[in-house]
Chimera marker file (.cmm) of the C-alpha trace (Angstrom):
<marker_set name="trace">
<marker id="1" x="179.412" y="131.270" z="5.934" r="1" g="1" b="0" radius="0.5"/>
<marker id="2" x="177.873" y="131.270" z="9.339" r="1" g="1" b="0" radius="0.5"/>
<marker id="3" x="174.731" y="129.739" z="10.209" r="1" g="1" b="0" radius="0.5"/>
<marker id="4" x="172.309" y="131.387" z="12.838" r="1" g="1" b="0" radius="0.5"/>
<marker id="5" x="171.112" y="129.102" z="15.342" r="1" g="1" b="0" radius="0.5"/>
<marker id="6" x="167.399" y="130.036" z="16.393" r="1" g="1" b="0" radius="0.5"/>
<marker id="7" x="167.181" y="129.996" z="20.076" r="1" g="1" b="0" radius="0.5"/>
<marker id="8" x="164.172" y="128.017" z="21.427" r="1" g="1" b="0" radius="0.5"/>
<marker id="9" x="162.332" y="129.083" z="24.449" r="1" g="1" b="0" radius="0.5"/>
<marker id="10" x="159.086" y="130.715" z="25.689" r="1" g="1" b="0" radius="0.5"/>
<marker id="11" x="158.274" y="134.279" z="24.783" r="1" g="1" b="0" radius="0.5"/>
<marker id="12" x="156.746" y="136.572" z="27.625" r="1" g="1" b="0" radius="0.5"/>
<marker id="13" x="153.495" y="136.421" z="25.811" r="1" g="1" b="0" radius="0.5"/>
<marker id="14" x="153.313" y="132.624" z="25.724" r="1" g="1" b="0" radius="0.5"/>
<marker id="15" x="154.166" y="132.334" z="29.329" r="1" g="1" b="0" radius="0.5"/>
<marker id="16" x="151.416" y="134.963" z="30.215" r="1" g="1" b="0" radius="0.5"/>
<marker id="17" x="148.473" y="133.018" z="28.210" r="1" g="1" b="0" radius="0.5"/>
<marker id="18" x="149.710" y="129.685" z="30.060" r="1" g="1" b="0" radius="0.5"/>
<marker id="19" x="149.584" y="131.459" z="33.557" r="1" g="1" b="0" radius="0.5"/>
<marker id="20" x="146.187" y="133.063" z="32.855" r="1" g="1" b="0" radius="0.5"/>
<marker id="21" x="144.808" y="129.853" z="31.833" r="1" g="1" b="0" radius="0.5"/>
<marker id="22" x="146.160" y="128.185" z="34.802" r="1" g="1" b="0" radius="0.5"/>
<marker id="23" x="144.841" y="131.111" z="37.088" r="1" g="1" b="0" radius="0.5"/>
<marker id="24" x="141.268" y="130.563" z="35.355" r="1" g="1" b="0" radius="0.5"/>
<marker id="25" x="141.280" y="126.714" z="35.843" r="1" g="1" b="0" radius="0.5"/>
<marker id="26" x="142.171" y="126.974" z="39.639" r="1" g="1" b="0" radius="0.5"/>
<marker id="27" x="139.601" y="129.513" z="40.289" r="1" g="1" b="0" radius="0.5"/>
<marker id="28" x="136.911" y="127.412" z="38.694" r="1" g="1" b="0" radius="0.5"/>
<marker id="29" x="138.213" y="124.422" z="40.759" r="1" g="1" b="0" radius="0.5"/>
<marker id="30" x="138.547" y="126.119" z="44.137" r="1" g="1" b="0" radius="0.5"/>
<marker id="31" x="134.971" y="126.327" z="45.408" r="1" g="1" b="0" radius="0.5"/>
<marker id="32" x="134.412" y="122.610" z="44.551" r="1" g="1" b="0" radius="0.5"/>
<marker id="33" x="137.595" y="121.649" z="46.261" r="1" g="1" b="0" radius="0.5"/>
<marker id="34" x="136.460" y="123.664" z="49.250" r="1" g="1" b="0" radius="0.5"/>
<marker id="35" x="133.241" y="121.651" z="49.319" r="1" g="1" b="0" radius="0.5"/>
<marker id="36" x="135.081" y="118.284" z="48.811" r="1" g="1" b="0" radius="0.5"/>
<marker id="37" x="137.292" y="119.164" z="51.938" r="1" g="1" b="0" radius="0.5"/>
<marker id="38" x="134.228" y="120.249" z="54.001" r="1" g="1" b="0" radius="0.5"/>
<marker id="39" x="132.379" y="116.866" z="53.125" r="1" g="1" b="0" radius="0.5"/>
<marker id="40" x="135.478" y="114.742" z="53.965" r="1" g="1" b="0" radius="0.5"/>
<marker id="41" x="136.004" y="116.424" z="57.363" r="1" g="1" b="0" radius="0.5"/>
<marker id="42" x="132.169" y="116.151" z="57.991" r="1" g="1" b="0" radius="0.5"/>
<marker id="43" x="132.332" y="112.433" z="57.098" r="1" g="1" b="0" radius="0.5"/>
<marker id="44" x="135.264" y="111.768" z="59.295" r="1" g="1" b="0" radius="0.5"/>
<marker id="45" x="133.748" y="113.522" z="62.212" r="1" g="1" b="0" radius="0.5"/>
<marker id="46" x="130.289" y="111.770" z="61.602" r="1" g="1" b="0" radius="0.5"/>
<marker id="47" x="132.140" y="108.141" z="61.350" r="1" g="1" b="0" radius="0.5"/>
<marker id="48" x="134.152" y="109.060" z="64.437" r="1" g="1" b="0" radius="0.5"/>
<marker id="49" x="130.922" y="109.900" z="66.493" r="1" g="1" b="0" radius="0.5"/>
<marker id="50" x="128.914" y="106.883" z="65.420" r="1" g="1" b="0" radius="0.5"/>
<marker id="51" x="131.971" y="104.676" z="66.595" r="1" g="1" b="0" radius="0.5"/>
<marker id="52" x="132.176" y="106.276" z="69.540" r="1" g="1" b="0" radius="0.5"/>
<marker id="53" x="128.605" y="105.900" z="70.514" r="1" g="1" b="0" radius="0.5"/>
<marker id="54" x="128.804" y="102.129" z="69.944" r="1" g="1" b="0" radius="0.5"/>
<marker id="55" x="131.984" y="102.109" z="71.973" r="1" g="1" b="0" radius="0.5"/>
<marker id="56" x="130.288" y="103.746" z="75.055" r="1" g="1" b="0" radius="0.5"/>
<marker id="57" x="127.272" y="101.365" z="74.945" r="1" g="1" b="0" radius="0.5"/>
<marker id="58" x="129.791" y="98.358" z="74.483" r="1" g="1" b="0" radius="0.5"/>
<marker id="59" x="132.293" y="99.603" z="77.323" r="1" g="1" b="0" radius="0.5"/>
<marker id="60" x="129.337" y="100.178" z="79.679" r="1" g="1" b="0" radius="0.5"/>
<marker id="61" x="128.331" y="96.584" z="79.441" r="1" g="1" b="0" radius="0.5"/>
<marker id="62" x="132.083" y="95.334" z="79.390" r="1" g="1" b="0" radius="0.5"/>
<marker id="63" x="132.696" y="97.285" z="82.448" r="1" g="1" b="0" radius="0.5"/>
<marker id="64" x="129.399" y="96.671" z="84.050" r="1" g="1" b="0" radius="0.5"/>
<marker id="65" x="129.358" y="100.577" z="84.730" r="1" g="1" b="0" radius="0.5"/>
<marker id="66" x="126.908" y="103.117" z="83.583" r="1" g="1" b="0" radius="0.5"/>
<marker id="67" x="128.687" y="105.187" z="81.077" r="1" g="1" b="0" radius="0.5"/>
<marker id="68" x="127.503" y="108.788" z="79.745" r="1" g="1" b="0" radius="0.5"/>
<marker id="69" x="128.249" y="110.555" z="76.495" r="1" g="1" b="0" radius="0.5"/>
<marker id="70" x="127.718" y="114.235" z="77.013" r="1" g="1" b="0" radius="0.5"/>
<marker id="71" x="127.653" y="117.264" z="74.631" r="1" g="1" b="0" radius="0.5"/>
<marker id="72" x="129.069" y="120.563" z="75.523" r="1" g="1" b="0" radius="0.5"/>
<marker id="73" x="129.423" y="123.779" z="73.639" r="1" g="1" b="0" radius="0.5"/>
<marker id="74" x="131.397" y="126.612" z="74.236" r="1" g="1" b="0" radius="0.5"/>
<marker id="75" x="132.499" y="129.892" z="72.650" r="1" g="1" b="0" radius="0.5"/>
<marker id="76" x="135.705" y="128.098" z="71.283" r="1" g="1" b="0" radius="0.5"/>
<marker id="77" x="133.475" y="125.199" z="69.628" r="1" g="1" b="0" radius="0.5"/>
<marker id="78" x="132.148" y="121.901" z="70.824" r="1" g="1" b="0" radius="0.5"/>
<marker id="79" x="133.043" y="118.579" z="72.368" r="1" g="1" b="0" radius="0.5"/>
<marker id="80" x="131.857" y="115.361" z="73.621" r="1" g="1" b="0" radius="0.5"/>
<marker id="81" x="132.844" y="113.595" z="76.588" r="1" g="1" b="0" radius="0.5"/>
<marker id="82" x="132.688" y="109.655" z="77.459" r="1" g="1" b="0" radius="0.5"/>
<marker id="83" x="132.463" y="109.537" z="81.239" r="1" g="1" b="0" radius="0.5"/>
<marker id="84" x="131.103" y="107.941" z="84.303" r="1" g="1" b="0" radius="0.5"/>
<marker id="85" x="129.345" y="110.044" z="86.927" r="1" g="1" b="0" radius="0.5"/>
<marker id="86" x="126.482" y="112.700" z="86.153" r="1" g="1" b="0" radius="0.5"/>
<marker id="87" x="126.360" y="114.775" z="83.316" r="1" g="1" b="0" radius="0.5"/>
<marker id="88" x="127.236" y="117.940" z="85.115" r="1" g="1" b="0" radius="0.5"/>
<marker id="89" x="130.445" y="116.581" z="86.577" r="1" g="1" b="0" radius="0.5"/>
<marker id="90" x="132.450" y="116.914" z="83.520" r="1" g="1" b="0" radius="0.5"/>
<marker id="91" x="133.384" y="119.704" z="81.351" r="1" g="1" b="0" radius="0.5"/>
<marker id="92" x="135.973" y="120.624" z="78.287" r="1" g="1" b="0" radius="0.5"/>
<marker id="93" x="138.165" y="123.373" z="77.488" r="1" g="1" b="0" radius="0.5"/>
<marker id="94" x="139.870" y="124.540" z="74.458" r="1" g="1" b="0" radius="0.5"/>
<marker id="95" x="143.399" y="123.596" z="75.444" r="1" g="1" b="0" radius="0.5"/>
<marker id="96" x="143.000" y="120.862" z="77.846" r="1" g="1" b="0" radius="0.5"/>
<marker id="97" x="141.435" y="117.399" z="77.966" r="1" g="1" b="0" radius="0.5"/>
<marker id="98" x="137.979" y="117.175" z="79.980" r="1" g="1" b="0" radius="0.5"/>
<marker id="99" x="137.974" y="117.727" z="83.595" r="1" g="1" b="0" radius="0.5"/>
<marker id="100" x="135.600" y="115.609" z="85.751" r="1" g="1" b="0" radius="0.5"/>
<marker id="101" x="134.825" y="116.379" z="89.281" r="1" g="1" b="0" radius="0.5"/>
<marker id="102" x="133.520" y="114.240" z="92.256" r="1" g="1" b="0" radius="0.5"/>
<marker id="103" x="133.351" y="110.597" z="91.263" r="1" g="1" b="0" radius="0.5"/>
<marker id="104" x="133.178" y="111.289" z="87.503" r="1" g="1" b="0" radius="0.5"/>
<marker id="105" x="136.018" y="109.826" z="85.314" r="1" g="1" b="0" radius="0.5"/>
<marker id="106" x="136.820" y="110.874" z="81.777" r="1" g="1" b="0" radius="0.5"/>
<marker id="107" x="137.466" y="108.003" z="79.317" r="1" g="1" b="0" radius="0.5"/>
<marker id="108" x="137.620" y="110.059" z="76.102" r="1" g="1" b="0" radius="0.5"/>
<marker id="109" x="137.250" y="113.730" z="75.066" r="1" g="1" b="0" radius="0.5"/>
<marker id="110" x="136.698" y="114.830" z="71.149" r="1" g="1" b="0" radius="0.5"/>
<marker id="111" x="137.011" y="118.421" z="70.564" r="1" g="1" b="0" radius="0.5"/>
<marker id="112" x="135.529" y="120.152" z="67.640" r="1" g="1" b="0" radius="0.5"/>
<marker id="113" x="137.108" y="123.499" z="67.419" r="1" g="1" b="0" radius="0.5"/>
<marker id="114" x="134.781" y="126.352" z="65.685" r="1" g="1" b="0" radius="0.5"/>
<marker id="115" x="137.709" y="127.183" z="63.328" r="1" g="1" b="0" radius="0.5"/>
<marker id="116" x="137.358" y="123.491" z="61.790" r="1" g="1" b="0" radius="0.5"/>
<marker id="117" x="133.624" y="124.544" z="60.494" r="1" g="1" b="0" radius="0.5"/>
<marker id="118" x="131.970" y="121.546" z="62.249" r="1" g="1" b="0" radius="0.5"/>
<marker id="119" x="129.374" y="122.185" z="64.971" r="1" g="1" b="0" radius="0.5"/>
<marker id="120" x="127.812" y="119.511" z="67.032" r="1" g="1" b="0" radius="0.5"/>
<marker id="121" x="124.558" y="119.878" z="68.337" r="1" g="1" b="0" radius="0.5"/>
<marker id="122" x="121.792" y="117.601" z="70.027" r="1" g="1" b="0" radius="0.5"/>
<marker id="123" x="118.380" y="117.496" z="71.373" r="1" g="1" b="0" radius="0.5"/>
<marker id="124" x="119.785" y="115.881" z="74.565" r="1" g="1" b="0" radius="0.5"/>
<marker id="125" x="122.755" y="117.106" z="76.370" r="1" g="1" b="0" radius="0.5"/>
<marker id="126" x="124.015" y="113.617" z="77.589" r="1" g="1" b="0" radius="0.5"/>
<marker id="127" x="123.018" y="110.207" z="77.023" r="1" g="1" b="0" radius="0.5"/>
<marker id="128" x="123.349" y="107.484" z="79.634" r="1" g="1" b="0" radius="0.5"/>
<marker id="129" x="124.159" y="103.859" z="78.744" r="1" g="1" b="0" radius="0.5"/>
<marker id="130" x="122.826" y="101.038" z="81.044" r="1" g="1" b="0" radius="0.5"/>
<marker id="131" x="125.676" y="98.305" z="81.788" r="1" g="1" b="0" radius="0.5"/>
<marker id="132" x="123.049" y="95.588" z="82.310" r="1" g="1" b="0" radius="0.5"/>
<marker id="133" x="121.211" y="95.722" z="78.817" r="1" g="1" b="0" radius="0.5"/>
<marker id="134" x="123.271" y="98.353" z="76.814" r="1" g="1" b="0" radius="0.5"/>
<marker id="135" x="120.135" y="100.640" z="76.621" r="1" g="1" b="0" radius="0.5"/>
<marker id="136" x="120.353" y="104.550" z="76.455" r="1" g="1" b="0" radius="0.5"/>
<marker id="137" x="118.284" y="106.970" z="78.345" r="1" g="1" b="0" radius="0.5"/>
<marker id="138" x="117.156" y="109.124" z="77.026" r="1" g="1" b="0" radius="0.5"/>
<marker id="139" x="117.118" y="108.390" z="73.224" r="1" g="1" b="0" radius="0.5"/>
<marker id="140" x="118.319" y="111.601" z="71.148" r="1" g="1" b="0" radius="0.5"/>
<marker id="141" x="119.593" y="113.106" z="67.894" r="1" g="1" b="0" radius="0.5"/>
<marker id="142" x="123.155" y="114.178" z="67.905" r="1" g="1" b="0" radius="0.5"/>
<marker id="143" x="123.622" y="116.578" z="64.955" r="1" g="1" b="0" radius="0.5"/>
<marker id="144" x="127.043" y="117.476" z="63.130" r="1" g="1" b="0" radius="0.5"/>
<marker id="145" x="126.423" y="120.459" z="60.916" r="1" g="1" b="0" radius="0.5"/>
<marker id="146" x="129.071" y="122.061" z="58.568" r="1" g="1" b="0" radius="0.5"/>
<marker id="147" x="129.467" y="125.575" z="57.880" r="1" g="1" b="0" radius="0.5"/>
<marker id="148" x="127.599" y="125.077" z="54.569" r="1" g="1" b="0" radius="0.5"/>
<marker id="149" x="124.586" y="123.924" z="56.433" r="1" g="1" b="0" radius="0.5"/>
<marker id="150" x="125.262" y="120.307" z="55.254" r="1" g="1" b="0" radius="0.5"/>
<marker id="151" x="124.557" y="117.776" z="58.160" r="1" g="1" b="0" radius="0.5"/>
<marker id="152" x="124.810" y="114.484" z="59.322" r="1" g="1" b="0" radius="0.5"/>
<marker id="153" x="122.534" y="113.172" z="62.159" r="1" g="1" b="0" radius="0.5"/>
<marker id="154" x="123.101" y="110.320" z="64.468" r="1" g="1" b="0" radius="0.5"/>
<marker id="155" x="119.654" y="109.097" z="66.020" r="1" g="1" b="0" radius="0.5"/>
<marker id="156" x="120.176" y="106.944" z="69.177" r="1" g="1" b="0" radius="0.5"/>
<marker id="157" x="117.227" y="104.877" z="70.189" r="1" g="1" b="0" radius="0.5"/>
<marker id="158" x="116.142" y="103.508" z="73.275" r="1" g="1" b="0" radius="0.5"/>
<marker id="159" x="118.172" y="100.368" z="72.785" r="1" g="1" b="0" radius="0.5"/>
<marker id="160" x="121.430" y="102.205" z="72.152" r="1" g="1" b="0" radius="0.5"/>
<marker id="161" x="121.566" y="101.598" z="68.519" r="1" g="1" b="0" radius="0.5"/>
<marker id="162" x="122.596" y="104.488" z="66.128" r="1" g="1" b="0" radius="0.5"/>
<marker id="163" x="120.850" y="105.106" z="62.692" r="1" g="1" b="0" radius="0.5"/>
<marker id="164" x="122.837" y="107.755" z="60.653" r="1" g="1" b="0" radius="0.5"/>
<marker id="165" x="121.237" y="109.909" z="58.101" r="1" g="1" b="0" radius="0.5"/>
<marker id="166" x="121.518" y="113.419" z="56.395" r="1" g="1" b="0" radius="0.5"/>
<marker id="167" x="118.564" y="115.854" z="56.196" r="1" g="1" b="0" radius="0.5"/>
<marker id="168" x="117.349" y="117.140" z="52.847" r="1" g="1" b="0" radius="0.5"/>
<marker id="169" x="116.378" y="120.939" z="52.826" r="1" g="1" b="0" radius="0.5"/>
<marker id="170" x="118.010" y="124.087" z="51.781" r="1" g="1" b="0" radius="0.5"/>
<marker id="171" x="121.294" y="122.228" z="51.062" r="1" g="1" b="0" radius="0.5"/>
<marker id="172" x="121.748" y="119.020" z="49.654" r="1" g="1" b="0" radius="0.5"/>
<marker id="173" x="121.918" y="115.922" z="51.718" r="1" g="1" b="0" radius="0.5"/>
<marker id="174" x="125.403" y="114.471" z="52.128" r="1" g="1" b="0" radius="0.5"/>
<marker id="175" x="125.991" y="111.701" z="49.702" r="1" g="1" b="0" radius="0.5"/>
<marker id="176" x="126.695" y="108.302" z="51.224" r="1" g="1" b="0" radius="0.5"/>
<marker id="177" x="123.749" y="108.721" z="53.878" r="1" g="1" b="0" radius="0.5"/>
<marker id="178" x="120.308" y="108.039" z="53.969" r="1" g="1" b="0" radius="0.5"/>
<marker id="179" x="117.878" y="111.047" z="53.719" r="1" g="1" b="0" radius="0.5"/>
<marker id="180" x="116.419" y="111.638" z="57.068" r="1" g="1" b="0" radius="0.5"/>
<link id1="1" id2="2" r="1" g="1" b="0" radius="0.2"/>
<link id1="2" id2="3" r="1" g="1" b="0" radius="0.2"/>
<link id1="3" id2="4" r="1" g="1" b="0" radius="0.2"/>
<link id1="4" id2="5" r="1" g="1" b="0" radius="0.2"/>
<link id1="5" id2="6" r="1" g="1" b="0" radius="0.2"/>
<link id1="6" id2="7" r="1" g="1" b="0" radius="0.2"/>
<link id1="7" id2="8" r="1" g="1" b="0" radius="0.2"/>
<link id1="8" id2="9" r="1" g="1" b="0" radius="0.2"/>
<link id1="9" id2="10" r="1" g="1" b="0" radius="0.2"/>
<link id1="10" id2="11" r="1" g="1" b="0" radius="0.2"/>
<link id1="11" id2="12" r="1" g="1" b="0" radius="0.2"/>
<link id1="12" id2="13" r="1" g="1" b="0" radius="0.2"/>
<link id1="13" id2="14" r="1" g="1" b="0" radius="0.2"/>
<link id1="14" id2="15" r="1" g="1" b="0" radius="0.2"/>
<link id1="15" id2="16" r="1" g="1" b="0" radius="0.2"/>
<link id1="16" id2="17" r="1" g="1" b="0" radius="0.2"/>
<link id1="17" id2="18" r="1" g="1" b="0" radius="0.2"/>
<link id1="18" id2="19" r="1" g="1" b="0" radius="0.2"/>
<link id1="19" id2="20" r="1" g="1" b="0" radius="0.2"/>
<link id1="20" id2="21" r="1" g="1" b="0" radius="0.2"/>
<link id1="21" id2="22" r="1" g="1" b="0" radius="0.2"/>
<link id1="22" id2="23" r="1" g="1" b="0" radius="0.2"/>
<link id1="23" id2="24" r="1" g="1" b="0" radius="0.2"/>
<link id1="24" id2="25" r="1" g="1" b="0" radius="0.2"/>
<link id1="25" id2="26" r="1" g="1" b="0" radius="0.2"/>
<link id1="26" id2="27" r="1" g="1" b="0" radius="0.2"/>
<link id1="27" id2="28" r="1" g="1" b="0" radius="0.2"/>
<link id1="28" id2="29" r="1" g="1" b="0" radius="0.2"/>
<link id1="29" id2="30" r="1" g="1" b="0" radius="0.2"/>
<link id1="30" id2="31" r="1" g="1" b="0" radius="0.2"/>
<link id1="31" id2="32" r="1" g="1" b="0" radius="0.2"/>
<link id1="32" id2="33" r="1" g="1" b="0" radius="0.2"/>
<link id1="33" id2="34" r="1" g="1" b="0" radius="0.2"/>
<link id1="34" id2="35" r="1" g="1" b="0" radius="0.2"/>
<link id1="35" id2="36" r="1" g="1" b="0" radius="0.2"/>
<link id1="36" id2="37" r="1" g="1" b="0" radius="0.2"/>
<link id1="37" id2="38" r="1" g="1" b="0" radius="0.2"/>
<link id1="38" id2="39" r="1" g="1" b="0" radius="0.2"/>
<link id1="39" id2="40" r="1" g="1" b="0" radius="0.2"/>
<link id1="40" id2="41" r="1" g="1" b="0" radius="0.2"/>
<link id1="41" id2="42" r="1" g="1" b="0" radius="0.2"/>
<link id1="42" id2="43" r="1" g="1" b="0" radius="0.2"/>
<link id1="43" id2="44" r="1" g="1" b="0" radius="0.2"/>
<link id1="44" id2="45" r="1" g="1" b="0" radius="0.2"/>
<link id1="45" id2="46" r="1" g="1" b="0" radius="0.2"/>
<link id1="46" id2="47" r="1" g="1" b="0" radius="0.2"/>
<link id1="47" id2="48" r="1" g="1" b="0" radius="0.2"/>
<link id1="48" id2="49" r="1" g="1" b="0" radius="0.2"/>
<link id1="49" id2="50" r="1" g="1" b="0" radius="0.2"/>
<link id1="50" id2="51" r="1" g="1" b="0" radius="0.2"/>
<link id1="51" id2="52" r="1" g="1" b="0" radius="0.2"/>
<link id1="52" id2="53" r="1" g="1" b="0" radius="0.2"/>
<link id1="53" id2="54" r="1" g="1" b="0" radius="0.2"/>
<link id1="54" id2="55" r="1" g="1" b="0" radius="0.2"/>
<link id1="55" id2="56" r="1" g="1" b="0" radius="0.2"/>
<link id1="56" id2="57" r="1" g="1" b="0" radius="0.2"/>
<link id1="57" id2="58" r="1" g="1" b="0" radius="0.2"/>
<link id1="58" id2="59" r="1" g="1" b="0" radius="0.2"/>
<link id1="59" id2="60" r="1" g="1" b="0" radius="0.2"/>
<link id1="60" id2="61" r="1" g="1" b="0" radius="0.2"/>
<link id1="61" id2="62" r="1" g="1" b="0" radius="0.2"/>
<link id1="62" id2="63" r="1" g="1" b="0" radius="0.2"/>
<link id1="63" id2="64" r="1" g="1" b="0" radius="0.2"/>
<link id1="64" id2="65" r="1" g="1" b="0" radius="0.2"/>
<link id1="65" id2="66" r="1" g="1" b="0" radius="0.2"/>
<link id1="66" id2="67" r="1" g="1" b="0" radius="0.2"/>
<link id1="67" id2="68" r="1" g="1" b="0" radius="0.2"/>
<link id1="68" id2="69" r="1" g="1" b="0" radius="0.2"/>
<link id1="69" id2="70" r="1" g="1" b="0" radius="0.2"/>
<link id1="70" id2="71" r="1" g="1" b="0" radius="0.2"/>
<link id1="71" id2="72" r="1" g="1" b="0" radius="0.2"/>
<link id1="72" id2="73" r="1" g="1" b="0" radius="0.2"/>
<link id1="73" id2="74" r="1" g="1" b="0" radius="0.2"/>
<link id1="74" id2="75" r="1" g="1" b="0" radius="0.2"/>
<link id1="75" id2="76" r="1" g="1" b="0" radius="0.2"/>
<link id1="76" id2="77" r="1" g="1" b="0" radius="0.2"/>
<link id1="77" id2="78" r="1" g="1" b="0" radius="0.2"/>
<link id1="78" id2="79" r="1" g="1" b="0" radius="0.2"/>
<link id1="79" id2="80" r="1" g="1" b="0" radius="0.2"/>
<link id1="80" id2="81" r="1" g="1" b="0" radius="0.2"/>
<link id1="81" id2="82" r="1" g="1" b="0" radius="0.2"/>
<link id1="82" id2="83" r="1" g="1" b="0" radius="0.2"/>
<link id1="83" id2="84" r="1" g="1" b="0" radius="0.2"/>
<link id1="84" id2="85" r="1" g="1" b="0" radius="0.2"/>
<link id1="85" id2="86" r="1" g="1" b="0" radius="0.2"/>
<link id1="86" id2="87" r="1" g="1" b="0" radius="0.2"/>
<link id1="87" id2="88" r="1" g="1" b="0" radius="0.2"/>
<link id1="88" id2="89" r="1" g="1" b="0" radius="0.2"/>
<link id1="89" id2="90" r="1" g="1" b="0" radius="0.2"/>
<link id1="90" id2="91" r="1" g="1" b="0" radius="0.2"/>
<link id1="91" id2="92" r="1" g="1" b="0" radius="0.2"/>
<link id1="92" id2="93" r="1" g="1" b="0" radius="0.2"/>
<link id1="93" id2="94" r="1" g="1" b="0" radius="0.2"/>
<link id1="94" id2="95" r="1" g="1" b="0" radius="0.2"/>
<link id1="95" id2="96" r="1" g="1" b="0" radius="0.2"/>
<link id1="96" id2="97" r="1" g="1" b="0" radius="0.2"/>
<link id1="97" id2="98" r="1" g="1" b="0" radius="0.2"/>
<link id1="98" id2="99" r="1" g="1" b="0" radius="0.2"/>
<link id1="99" id2="100" r="1" g="1" b="0" radius="0.2"/>
<link id1="100" id2="101" r="1" g="1" b="0" radius="0.2"/>
<link id1="101" id2="102" r="1" g="1" b="0" radius="0.2"/>
<link id1="102" id2="103" r="1" g="1" b="0" radius="0.2"/>
<link id1="103" id2="104" r="1" g="1" b="0" radius="0.2"/>
<link id1="104" id2="105" r="1" g="1" b="0" radius="0.2"/>
<link id1="105" id2="106" r="1" g="1" b="0" radius="0.2"/>
<link id1="106" id2="107" r="1" g="1" b="0" radius="0.2"/>
<link id1="107" id2="108" r="1" g="1" b="0" radius="0.2"/>
<link id1="108" id2="109" r="1" g="1" b="0" radius="0.2"/>
<link id1="109" id2="110" r="1" g="1" b="0" radius="0.2"/>
<link id1="110" id2="111" r="1" g="1" b="0" radius="0.2"/>
<link id1="111" id2="112" r="1" g="1" b="0" radius="0.2"/>
<link id1="112" id2="113" r="1" g="1" b="0" radius="0.2"/>
<link id1="113" id2="114" r="1" g="1" b="0" radius="0.2"/>
<link id1="114" id2="115" r="1" g="1" b="0" radius="0.2"/>
<link id1="115" id2="116" r="1" g="1" b="0" radius="0.2"/>
<link id1="116" id2="117" r="1" g="1" b="0" radius="0.2"/>
<link id1="117" id2="118" r="1" g="1" b="0" radius="0.2"/>
<link id1="118" id2="119" r="1" g="1" b="0" radius="0.2"/>
<link id1="119" id2="120" r="1" g="1" b="0" radius="0.2"/>
<link id1="120" id2="121" r="1" g="1" b="0" radius="0.2"/>
<link id1="121" id2="122" r="1" g="1" b="0" radius="0.2"/>
<link id1="122" id2="123" r="1" g="1" b="0" radius="0.2"/>
<link id1="123" id2="124" r="1" g="1" b="0" radius="0.2"/>
<link id1="124" id2="125" r="1" g="1" b="0" radius="0.2"/>
<link id1="125" id2="126" r="1" g="1" b="0" radius="0.2"/>
<link id1="126" id2="127" r="1" g="1" b="0" radius="0.2"/>
<link id1="127" id2="128" r="1" g="1" b="0" radius="0.2"/>
<link id1="128" id2="129" r="1" g="1" b="0" radius="0.2"/>
<link id1="129" id2="130" r="1" g="1" b="0" radius="0.2"/>
<link id1="130" id2="131" r="1" g="1" b="0" radius="0.2"/>
<link id1="131" id2="132" r="1" g="1" b="0" radius="0.2"/>
<link id1="132" id2="133" r="1" g="1" b="0" radius="0.2"/>
<link id1="133" id2="134" r="1" g="1" b="0" radius="0.2"/>
<link id1="134" id2="135" r="1" g="1" b="0" radius="0.2"/>
<link id1="135" id2="136" r="1" g="1" b="0" radius="0.2"/>
<link id1="136" id2="137" r="1" g="1" b="0" radius="0.2"/>
<link id1="137" id2="138" r="1" g="1" b="0" radius="0.2"/>
<link id1="138" id2="139" r="1" g="1" b="0" radius="0.2"/>
<link id1="139" id2="140" r="1" g="1" b="0" radius="0.2"/>
<link id1="140" id2="141" r="1" g="1" b="0" radius="0.2"/>
<link id1="141" id2="142" r="1" g="1" b="0" radius="0.2"/>
<link id1="142" id2="143" r="1" g="1" b="0" radius="0.2"/>
<link id1="143" id2="144" r="1" g="1" b="0" radius="0.2"/>
<link id1="144" id2="145" r="1" g="1" b="0" radius="0.2"/>
<link id1="145" id2="146" r="1" g="1" b="0" radius="0.2"/>
<link id1="146" id2="147" r="1" g="1" b="0" radius="0.2"/>
<link id1="147" id2="148" r="1" g="1" b="0" radius="0.2"/>
<link id1="148" id2="149" r="1" g="1" b="0" radius="0.2"/>
<link id1="149" id2="150" r="1" g="1" b="0" radius="0.2"/>
<link id1="150" id2="151" r="1" g="1" b="0" radius="0.2"/>
<link id1="151" id2="152" r="1" g="1" b="0" radius="0.2"/>
<link id1="152" id2="153" r="1" g="1" b="0" radius="0.2"/>
<link id1="153" id2="154" r="1" g="1" b="0" radius="0.2"/>
<link id1="154" id2="155" r="1" g="1" b="0" radius="0.2"/>
<link id1="155" id2="156" r="1" g="1" b="0" radius="0.2"/>
<link id1="156" id2="157" r="1" g="1" b="0" radius="0.2"/>
<link id1="157" id2="158" r="1" g="1" b="0" radius="0.2"/>
<link id1="158" id2="159" r="1" g="1" b="0" radius="0.2"/>
<link id1="159" id2="160" r="1" g="1" b="0" radius="0.2"/>
<link id1="160" id2="161" r="1" g="1" b="0" radius="0.2"/>
<link id1="161" id2="162" r="1" g="1" b="0" radius="0.2"/>
<link id1="162" id2="163" r="1" g="1" b="0" radius="0.2"/>
<link id1="163" id2="164" r="1" g="1" b="0" radius="0.2"/>
<link id1="164" id2="165" r="1" g="1" b="0" radius="0.2"/>
<link id1="165" id2="166" r="1" g="1" b="0" radius="0.2"/>
<link id1="166" id2="167" r="1" g="1" b="0" radius="0.2"/>
<link id1="167" id2="168" r="1" g="1" b="0" radius="0.2"/>
<link id1="168" id2="169" r="1" g="1" b="0" radius="0.2"/>
<link id1="169" id2="170" r="1" g="1" b="0" radius="0.2"/>
<link id1="170" id2="171" r="1" g="1" b="0" radius="0.2"/>
<link id1="171" id2="172" r="1" g="1" b="0" radius="0.2"/>
<link id1="172" id2="173" r="1" g="1" b="0" radius="0.2"/>
<link id1="173" id2="174" r="1" g="1" b="0" radius="0.2"/>
<link id1="174" id2="175" r="1" g="1" b="0" radius="0.2"/>
<link id1="175" id2="176" r="1" g="1" b="0" radius="0.2"/>
<link id1="176" id2="177" r="1" g="1" b="0" radius="0.2"/>
<link id1="177" id2="178" r="1" g="1" b="0" radius="0.2"/>
<link id1="178" id2="179" r="1" g="1" b="0" radius="0.2"/>
<link id1="179" id2="180" r="1" g="1" b="0" radius="0.2"/>
</marker_set>
């Protein structure tokens, strides 16, 4: 007498059901995952900008030289430059570090390409940090805005201190920041 062994495996119907369930799960999770990535990118750039503002202030005092944080916009994206000299003496490009002319010297350049989805805006184009007192002229607000409209504002007061907040409006404020 021969016994039949039943083959164990997955049928095409069972595999199709599993693939369909997985596709539905991924499609519902994808938008929230995109939002998570955007928030992390915005948080990272905001933390870096706040640290660089403080660095510029401290470095001006340490070097006993006036330093400037200048914001530049171009078709490829935005950037900010920490440098000596006048605001107009430094510019940045997509593929190279900042170029400074005259007596200006670039200390640091941070580029924010448009394809990353984070834009840098400001109500001032440049902030000068005084080496004697660490004060800033003029005071201003630097805004980092994500593609979704979420934003983090860094308000630099005349004493050179930074206060970070997130505006509430058509999109929710960024978690972890005070509401502006």
